[in-house]
C-alpha positions as CSV (number, residue, x, y, z in Angstrom):
1,M,-80.2,74.0,90.0
2,K,-83.5,74.5,91.2
3,P,-86.2,73.3,89.0
4,I,-89.0,75.1,87.8
5,R,-92.4,74.2,89.3
6,L,-94.9,75.1,86.7
7,M,-97.8,75.4,88.9
8,T,-95.9,76.3,92.1
9,G,-94.6,79.4,90.3
10,F,-98.0,80.6,88.6
11,F,-99.6,80.7,92.2
12,T,-96.7,82.1,93.7
13,V,-96.7,85.2,90.8
14,G,-100.4,85.0,91.2
15,F,-100.8,85.7,95.1
16,W,-97.8,88.9,95.0
17,T,-99.7,90.1,92.2
18,L,-102.8,90.0,93.4
19,M,-101.7,91.7,96.3
20,S,-99.8,94.5,94.1
21,R,-103.6,95.1,92.3
22,V,-105.2,94.8,95.7
23,L,-102.9,97.7,96.9
24,G,-103.1,99.1,93.9
25,F,-106.7,99.4,94.2
26,V,-106.4,101.4,97.1
27,R,-104.3,103.5,95.6
28,E,-106.6,104.6,92.8
29,V,-109.3,104.6,95.3
30,L,-107.3,107.4,97.2
31,L,-106.1,108.9,93.9
32,L,-109.8,109.4,92.8
33,S,-111.4,110.5,96.0
34,L,-108.5,112.4,96.9
35,I,-107.6,114.0,93.4
36,G,-110.6,112.9,91.4
37,P,-110.8,112.7,87.7
38,G,-109.9,115.9,86.2
39,P,-107.1,118.4,84.6
40,V,-104.4,116.9,87.9
41,M,-104.9,113.8,87.2
42,D,-105.4,114.0,83.8
43,A,-101.6,115.2,84.1
44,F,-100.3,112.6,86.7
45,V,-101.6,110.2,84.3
46,A,-100.0,111.0,81.4
47,A,-96.3,112.1,83.4
48,F,-96.8,108.4,84.6
49,R,-98.0,106.8,81.7
50,L,-94.4,108.1,79.9
51,P,-91.5,106.2,82.3
52,N,-93.7,102.7,82.0
53,M,-94.3,102.9,78.1
54,F,-90.7,103.3,78.2
55,R,-89.5,100.9,80.8
56,R,-92.4,98.0,78.7
57,F,-90.4,99.1,75.5
58,F,-87.1,98.5,76.8
59,A,-87.2,96.3,79.7
60,E,-90.4,93.9,79.7
61,G,-90.7,94.5,76.3
62,A,-87.5,93.9,73.8
63,F,-85.2,93.4,76.4
64,N,-87.1,90.0,78.5
65,A,-87.9,88.5,75.6
66,A,-84.5,88.2,74.5
67,F,-82.6,88.1,78.1
68,V,-85.0,85.0,79.7
69,P,-84.4,82.2,77.2
70,M,-80.8,82.8,76.7
71,F,-80.3,83.2,80.0
72,A,-82.1,80.1,81.1
73,K,-80.5,77.9,78.4
74,R,-77.2,79.5,79.6
75,L,-78.2,78.7,83.3
76,E,-79.3,74.9,82.2
77,S,-76.2,74.0,79.9
78,G,-73.8,75.7,82.3
79,E,-72.4,78.1,79.7
80,G,-71.2,81.2,81.0
81,A,-74.7,82.2,82.5
82,S,-73.0,84.4,85.1
83,A,-71.1,86.4,82.4
84,F,-74.0,86.9,80.0
85,A,-75.8,88.4,82.7
86,R,-73.1,90.7,83.4
87,D,-72.6,92.2,80.5
88,A,-76.5,92.6,79.8
89,F,-76.9,94.2,82.6
90,N,-73.9,96.9,82.2
91,G,-75.0,96.9,78.6
92,L,-78.9,97.5,79.8
93,G,-77.7,100.1,82.5
94,L,-75.9,102.3,79.8
95,V,-78.9,102.3,77.4
96,V,-81.4,103.8,80.0
97,L,-79.3,105.7,81.6
98,F,-78.9,107.8,78.1
99,L,-82.8,107.5,77.2
100,T,-83.7,108.7,80.8
101,G,-80.8,111.9,80.2
102,L,-82.4,112.6,76.5
103,G,-86.2,112.4,78.1
104,M,-85.8,114.8,80.7
105,V,-84.5,117.5,78.0
106,F,-87.1,116.9,75.6
107,M,-89.7,116.5,78.2
108,P,-92.3,119.2,76.5
109,G,-91.8,117.3,73.2
110,L,-93.0,113.7,74.6
111,V,-95.9,115.3,76.5
112,W,-96.9,116.5,73.2
113,L,-96.5,113.7,71.3
114,T,-98.2,111.3,73.9
115,A,-101.1,114.0,74.8
116,E,-101.5,116.6,72.3
117,G,-104.7,117.3,73.5
118,F,-103.3,118.9,76.7
119,A,-101.5,121.4,74.5
120,G,-102.6,125.3,75.4
121,D,-104.3,124.2,78.7
122,E,-103.0,123.7,82.2
123,R,-102.4,119.9,81.8
124,F,-99.7,120.6,79.6
125,D,-97.0,122.3,81.9
126,M,-98.5,120.5,85.1
127,T,-97.5,116.8,82.7
128,V,-94.2,118.6,81.9
129,G,-93.4,119.1,85.5
130,Y,-94.5,115.8,87.0
131,G,-92.8,113.8,84.0
132,R,-89.8,115.3,85.0
133,I,-89.8,113.9,88.8
134,V,-91.0,110.6,87.6
135,F,-89.2,110.0,84.6
136,P,-86.1,108.5,86.1
137,Y,-88.1,105.4,87.5
138,I,-87.5,103.7,84.4
139,V,-83.6,103.1,85.4
140,C,-84.5,101.7,88.5
141,M,-87.4,99.2,86.7
142,S,-85.0,98.5,83.7
143,L,-82.9,97.0,86.0
144,S,-85.2,95.7,88.5
145,A,-86.8,94.0,85.2
146,L,-82.8,92.3,84.9
147,F,-82.5,91.0,88.1
148,S,-86.4,89.8,88.2
149,G,-85.4,87.5,84.7
150,I,-82.7,86.1,86.7
151,L,-84.8,85.1,89.7
152,N,-87.7,83.6,87.2
153,A,-85.4,81.8,85.2
154,T,-83.6,80.2,88.5
155,G,-87.4,79.3,90.0
156,R,-87.2,81.9,92.0
157,F,-90.4,84.1,91.7
158,A,-91.5,85.1,95.0
159,V,-89.2,88.3,95.2
160,A,-90.0,89.7,91.5
161,A,-93.4,89.2,91.8
162,A,-93.6,90.7,94.8
163,A,-91.1,93.9,94.1
164,P,-94.1,96.0,92.7
165,V,-96.0,95.6,95.6
166,L,-93.6,98.6,97.2
167,L,-94.3,100.9,94.7
168,N,-98.0,100.8,96.1
169,I,-97.0,100.9,99.4
170,C,-95.2,104.1,98.9
171,V,-97.7,105.8,96.7
172,I,-100.1,104.8,99.4
173,T,-98.1,106.2,102.2
174,A,-97.4,109.3,100.5
175,M,-100.7,110.4,99.7
176,T,-102.2,109.3,103.1
177,I,-99.4,111.8,104.6
178,G,-100.3,114.2,102.0
179,A,-103.6,114.3,103.6
180,L,-103.3,114.1,106.9
181,T,-100.8,117.0,106.6
182,G,-102.9,119.3,104.6
183,G,-99.5,119.5,101.8
184,A,-100.6,119.4,98.2
185,I,-101.2,115.7,97.5
186,I,-100.3,115.6,94.1
187,T,-96.5,116.9,95.4
188,W,-96.0,113.7,97.6
189,L,-97.4,111.2,95.1
190,V,-95.2,112.2,92.4
191,W,-92.0,112.4,94.6
192,A,-93.0,108.7,95.5
193,I,-92.6,107.0,92.4
194,P,-89.0,107.8,92.0
195,V,-88.2,106.4,95.5
196,A,-90.5,103.2,95.2
197,G,-88.4,102.3,92.3
198,V,-85.2,102.9,93.9
199,A,-86.9,100.2,96.6
200,Q,-87.8,98.0,94.0
201,L,-84.5,97.9,92.3
202,A,-82.8,97.2,95.8
203,L,-85.0,94.0,96.8
204,T,-84.4,92.6,93.2
205,W,-80.6,93.4,92.9
206,R,-79.9,91.6,96.6
207,A,-81.8,89.1,95.7
208,A,-80.3,87.8,93.1
209,A,-76.9,88.3,94.7
210,Q,-78.0,85.7,96.9
211,A,-79.4,83.6,93.7
212,G,-75.9,83.6,93.4
213,F,-75.5,86.6,90.5
214,P,-74.0,89.5,92.5
215,L,-73.8,91.5,89.7
216,K,-72.3,95.4,89.7
217,P,-71.7,98.3,87.6
218,A,-68.9,98.1,85.0
219,R,-67.5,99.5,82.0
220,P,-70.2,97.7,79.1
221,R,-68.5,95.0,76.7
222,W,-69.7,94.3,73.6
223,N,-69.3,90.7,72.3
224,P,-71.0,87.7,70.2
225,A,-73.8,86.9,72.9
226,M,-74.6,90.7,73.0
227,R,-74.7,91.4,69.5
228,D,-77.1,88.0,69.7
229,M,-79.3,88.9,72.3
230,V,-79.8,92.9,70.2
231,V,-80.3,91.0,67.2
232,I,-83.2,88.9,69.1
233,A,-84.5,91.9,71.0
234,L,-84.5,94.7,68.2
235,P,-88.0,92.6,66.6
236,A,-89.1,92.7,70.1
237,A,-88.2,96.2,71.0
238,L,-90.0,96.8,67.5
239,A,-92.9,94.7,68.6
240,S,-93.0,96.3,72.0
241,G,-92.9,100.0,70.0
242,V,-95.6,98.6,68.1
243,M,-97.9,98.4,71.5
244,Q,-96.8,101.2,73.2
245,I,-98.1,103.0,69.9
246,N,-101.3,101.7,70.7
247,L,-101.5,103.4,73.9
248,V,-100.1,106.5,72.9
249,V,-102.8,106.1,70.1
250,G,-105.7,106.3,72.9
251,Q,-104.1,108.9,74.8
252,L,-104.3,111.4,72.1
253,V,-107.9,110.9,71.2
254,A,-109.0,110.5,75.0
255,S,-106.6,113.6,75.7
256,Q,-109.5,115.4,73.5
257,Y,-112.2,115.0,76.0
258,K,-112.3,116.7,79.6
259,S,-111.6,113.7,82.2
260,A,-111.6,110.6,79.5
261,V,-107.6,110.2,80.2
262,S,-108.8,109.6,84.1
263,W,-111.8,107.4,83.3
264,L,-110.1,105.3,80.7
265,F,-107.2,104.9,83.3
266,A,-109.6,104.0,86.5
267,A,-111.2,101.0,84.1
268,D,-108.1,100.0,82.9
269,R,-106.7,99.5,86.7
270,L,-109.9,97.3,87.3
271,Y,-109.9,94.8,84.1
272,Q,-105.6,94.6,85.0
273,L,-106.4,92.9,88.0
274,P,-107.3,89.4,86.3
275,L,-105.2,90.4,83.7
276,G,-101.8,90.7,86.3
277,V,-102.9,88.2,88.4
278,V,-103.5,85.4,85.7
279,G,-102.1,86.1,82.4
280,I,-98.9,88.1,83.5
281,A,-98.2,85.4,86.1
282,V,-98.3,82.8,83.2
283,G,-96.3,84.5,81.2
284,V,-93.7,85.0,83.9
285,V,-93.2,81.4,84.6
286,L,-94.2,79.9,81.5
287,L,-91.3,81.6,79.3
288,P,-88.4,80.0,81.1
289,D,-90.0,76.8,81.7
290,L,-90.4,76.0,77.9
291,S,-87.2,77.7,77.1
292,R,-85.6,74.7,79.4
293,R,-87.8,72.3,78.0
294,L,-87.3,73.0,74.5
295,R,-83.2,73.3,75.0
296,G,-83.7,69.7,76.7
297,G,-85.9,68.4,73.4
298,D,-88.6,67.8,75.8
299,D,-91.5,68.7,73.4
300,A,-94.5,66.5,75.1
301,G,-93.5,68.4,78.3
302,A,-93.6,71.9,76.5
303,K,-97.0,70.9,74.9
304,T,-98.4,70.2,78.7
305,A,-97.2,72.5,80.1
306,L,-98.8,75.4,77.4
307,S,-102.0,73.4,77.7
308,R,-101.9,73.7,81.8
309,A,-101.0,77.4,81.4
310,A,-103.9,77.8,78.9
311,E,-106.2,76.1,80.9
312,I,-105.6,77.6,84.2
313,S,-105.8,80.9,83.1
314,L,-109.1,80.9,81.0
315,A,-110.2,79.1,83.6
316,L,-109.8,82.5,86.1
317,T,-110.3,85.0,83.3
318,I,-113.4,84.0,81.3
319,P,-115.4,84.3,84.9
320,S,-113.6,87.3,85.6
321,A,-114.8,89.1,82.2
322,V,-118.1,87.8,82.1
323,A,-118.3,89.4,85.8
324,L,-116.8,92.9,84.4
325,M,-119.0,92.9,81.9
326,V,-122.7,91.8,83.7
327,V,-121.8,94.3,86.7
328,P,-119.2,97.3,86.0
329,F,-121.4,99.7,87.7
330,A,-121.8,97.8,90.9
331,L,-117.8,97.2,91.1
332,V,-117.0,100.7,90.3
333,T,-119.6,101.8,92.1
334,V,-117.9,100.1,95.4
335,L,-114.5,100.7,94.7
336,F,-114.2,104.4,93.2
337,E,-117.1,106.6,94.0
338,R,-116.0,108.7,96.8
339,G,-114.8,112.2,97.8
340,A,-113.9,113.7,94.4
341,S,-115.7,111.1,92.1
342,D,-119.3,111.4,91.5
343,I,-121.7,108.7,89.6
344,D,-121.0,111.2,85.9
345,D,-117.6,109.5,86.6
346,T,-118.5,105.9,88.1
347,A,-121.3,105.8,84.8
348,A,-118.4,106.8,82.6
349,I,-115.5,104.2,84.1
350,A,-118.4,101.3,84.1
351,T,-118.6,101.5,80.0
352,A,-115.8,101.4,79.7
353,V,-115.2,98.2,81.7
354,T,-117.8,96.9,79.8
355,I,-116.3,96.9,76.5
356,Y,-112.4,96.0,78.3
357,G,-114.5,92.9,79.6
358,L,-114.7,91.5,76.3
359,G,-111.4,92.0,75.5
360,L,-109.9,90.6,78.5
361,P,-109.7,86.8,77.3
362,A,-107.5,87.8,74.8
363,F,-105.1,89.8,76.3
364,V,-104.9,87.0,78.8
365,L,-104.4,84.5,76.0
366,Q,-101.8,87.0,74.4
367,K,-99.2,86.1,77.5
368,V,-99.8,82.5,77.2
369,L,-98.8,82.4,73.3
370,Q,-96.1,84.9,73.5
371,P,-93.5,83.0,74.9
372,V,-94.5,80.1,72.2
373,Y,-92.1,82.3,70.3
374,F,-89.9,83.9,72.7
375,A,-88.9,80.9,74.0
376,R,-87.8,79.8,70.4
377,E,-85.7,83.7,70.1
378,D,-88.5,83.7,67.4
379,T,-89.2,87.6,67.7
380,R,-89.9,89.1,64.1
381,R,-93.3,86.8,63.3
382,P,-94.8,88.8,67.1
383,F,-93.4,92.1,65.8
384,H,-95.2,91.6,62.3
385,Y,-98.2,90.8,64.7
386,A,-98.0,93.9,66.4
387,V,-98.1,95.9,63.5
388,V,-101.4,94.2,62.3
389,A,-102.5,95.2,65.8
390,M,-101.5,98.4,66.2
391,V,-103.1,99.5,62.4
392,V,-106.3,97.7,63.9
393,N,-105.8,100.2,67.1
394,A,-105.4,103.4,65.2
395,A,-108.3,102.9,62.4
396,I,-110.6,102.1,65.0
397,A,-109.8,104.8,67.5
398,V,-109.4,107.7,65.1
399,G,-112.5,106.6,63.0
400,L,-114.7,105.5,65.8
401,A,-114.0,109.1,67.7
402,P,-115.9,111.1,65.9
403,W,-118.7,108.9,66.5
404,V,-119.0,107.5,70.0
405,G,-116.1,110.6,71.5
406,W,-114.0,109.5,74.1
407,I,-115.1,105.7,74.3
408,A,-113.5,104.6,70.8
409,P,-109.9,103.9,72.7
410,A,-111.2,101.2,74.8
411,I,-113.5,99.8,71.3
412,A,-110.0,99.6,69.3
413,T,-107.8,98.5,72.5
414,T,-110.2,95.4,72.7
415,L,-110.6,95.2,68.6
416,A,-107.0,95.3,68.4
417,G,-106.8,92.6,71.2
418,W,-108.7,89.8,69.4
419,A,-106.7,90.3,66.3
420,M,-103.5,90.3,68.3
421,F,-104.6,86.5,69.5
422,A,-105.6,85.6,65.9
423,C,-102.3,86.2,64.5
424,L,-100.6,84.5,67.4
425,A,-102.7,81.3,67.3
426,L,-102.4,81.0,63.6
427,G,-98.8,81.7,63.3
428,A,-98.2,78.9,66.2
429,R,-99.3,76.3,63.7
430,R,-95.7,76.4,62.2
431,Y,-94.0,75.2,65.6
432,G,-95.8,71.7,65.1
433,Q,-97.7,69.6,68.2
434,A,-95.2,71.0,70.7
435,A,-97.5,74.3,70.3
436,K,-100.8,73.3,70.1
437,F,-103.2,72.3,73.2
438,D,-103.9,68.8,74.6
439,A,-107.1,67.1,74.5
440,R,-107.8,67.8,78.1
441,F,-107.3,71.5,77.4
442,H,-110.4,71.0,74.6
443,S,-112.3,69.0,76.4
444,R,-112.4,71.3,79.9
445,I,-112.6,74.7,77.9
446,W,-116.1,74.2,76.9
447,R,-117.2,73.4,80.7
448,I,-115.3,76.9,81.5
449,L,-117.6,78.5,79.0
450,I,-120.6,77.1,80.6
451,A,-119.9,77.5,84.2
452,S,-118.7,81.2,83.5
453,A,-122.0,81.9,81.6
454,L,-124.5,80.5,83.9
455,M,-122.1,82.2,87.0
456,G,-123.2,85.6,84.7
457,L,-126.9,84.8,85.2
458,A,-126.9,84.2,89.0
459,L,-124.8,87.3,89.3
460,Y,-127.3,89.5,86.9
461,L,-130.2,88.2,88.6
462,T,-128.5,88.9,92.5
463,N,-127.5,92.5,90.9
464,V,-131.0,93.2,90.0
465,A,-131.9,92.1,93.7
466,I,-129.2,93.9,96.0
467,Q,-129.9,97.6,94.1
468,P,-131.2,99.5,96.8
469,L,-128.2,98.8,98.7
470,L,-125.8,99.9,96.1
471,G,-127.5,103.3,96.7
472,V,-126.5,103.7,100.8
473,P,-122.9,104.6,100.9
474,W,-122.4,102.5,103.8
475,W,-123.9,99.2,102.6
476,R,-122.2,99.3,99.4
477,G,-119.2,97.4,101.0
478,L,-122.1,94.6,102.0
479,A,-123.2,94.5,98.3
480,L,-119.6,93.8,96.7
481,L,-119.1,90.9,99.4
482,I,-122.5,89.6,98.5
483,L,-121.7,89.4,94.2
484,L,-118.3,88.0,94.9
485,S,-119.5,85.4,97.1
486,V,-122.3,84.5,94.6
487,A,-119.9,84.5,91.9
488,A,-117.8,82.6,93.4
489,V,-119.9,79.7,94.6
490,S,-121.9,79.7,91.9
491,Y,-118.6,79.2,89.4
492,F,-116.9,77.1,91.3
493,G,-119.3,75.1,92.3
494,L,-121.0,74.6,89.1
495,G,-117.3,74.1,87.7
496,Q,-116.5,71.1,89.7
497,L,-120.0,69.6,89.1
498,I,-119.4,69.4,85.5
499,G,-116.1,68.9,85.2
500,A,-114.4,72.6,83.9
501,F,-111.8,71.8,86.6
502,K,-110.9,69.8,89.6
503,L,-110.1,72.0,92.5
504,S,-108.4,68.8,94.2
505,E,-105.9,69.2,90.8
506,F,-104.8,73.0,92.2
507,K,-104.1,71.7,96.0
508,G,-102.0,68.9,94.6
509,A,-99.8,70.9,92.3
510,L,-99.0,73.2,95.2
511,R,-98.3,69.9,97.6
512,R,-95.9,68.6,94.7
513,G,-94.3,72.0,94.4
């Protein structure tokens, strides 16, 4: 059986996630320049959020939290992993097909529940129409998530991590064709979503077959293994549902304000870059690794794996958060201000980016700590913590909206993120030393904070100096390159100097992988 190499897996997932996020930026640049913040983009964002919301609820949330640890343990012990994967595949397929049918029929109700502010204007009918086209995406993506879980548990991270790239390729190609042919760009865009889903499913399905798990559709079977998986998945489903309620609450508040859904979507895409590359990559690799170590009684190895995951996560996340807070206007200007997107949109998006930046370390640390629970098949406590975060999010988003307007959902998301992290960190104490960070982590985290703060100062001074370049469209790319260079040189140079990390360790990890 192929062993899981933590650092190699992290960098593999991180690389492909970075590629996906870079292409995602190209996608959002086209979306903002060709369509721009307004009714059409608001409608598309709300429609596309529906399949993504249910996909995270069923596949990436509840299902993977239960399936991956149980599959990994069967794989480790040789106790019928293939049969377990087959039954899970058929059961999940039946559930998401049924869900998709209901969603298609009751789409107007779903839109009203998630974007009530659209009712009575053109955005509502557009969202319903777009939603019925993109909603079947959840069938392909849910099943693709299962195959990705199989690949991750067997230590094959590349294909599963590369699959999301196909969505961005399909969307970019579709919008480009629409723009060049003079067609309706939004029509090309919405139909590209289900096409991309089929492509992602085909890629991961074939890779799983090559890994020794050639699953085929069959009649679902109810057996003790499926019952145990559902018992474990149900609290995780409730937890995922709570987290999706947070998104719905934010969108409900934002839908009351013109273009706010589009602004928050664009800001979300920017902070999702480091979150996806670092947090999601670590979480994907750490869960099967911890599951197999705990199965083998290797508590010391589990503690080391958790500590290294947190260390590398924060070493890359904290400076990213500082950059988002120090130079948000410059980043948004270069990336998004063109075509149908103007300086007012830039100012609004940059404000949201700053607030999301404050919460970025919490979002990433959640991805590090959740596997501590899921690897032990404990999905109940994360659900309870998610309820706490939901209450915090709803109270702040709704309570602050009359005072601060459309930006209230961003503030609520950040504060709820820190509340969720605090609950996870305090709750993990019950698992003893295996769930605690080691001495090396505690020694280096302060150095990481110092290096990040000094990098932030260097970025601020550089940003002030190059403001004239940001005012000239042709020179904005150079301005961004200068900022990125200053950030990289100052942070990695100072970090190496004061012992926040050793770059040679990363190289050594890759060579050993």
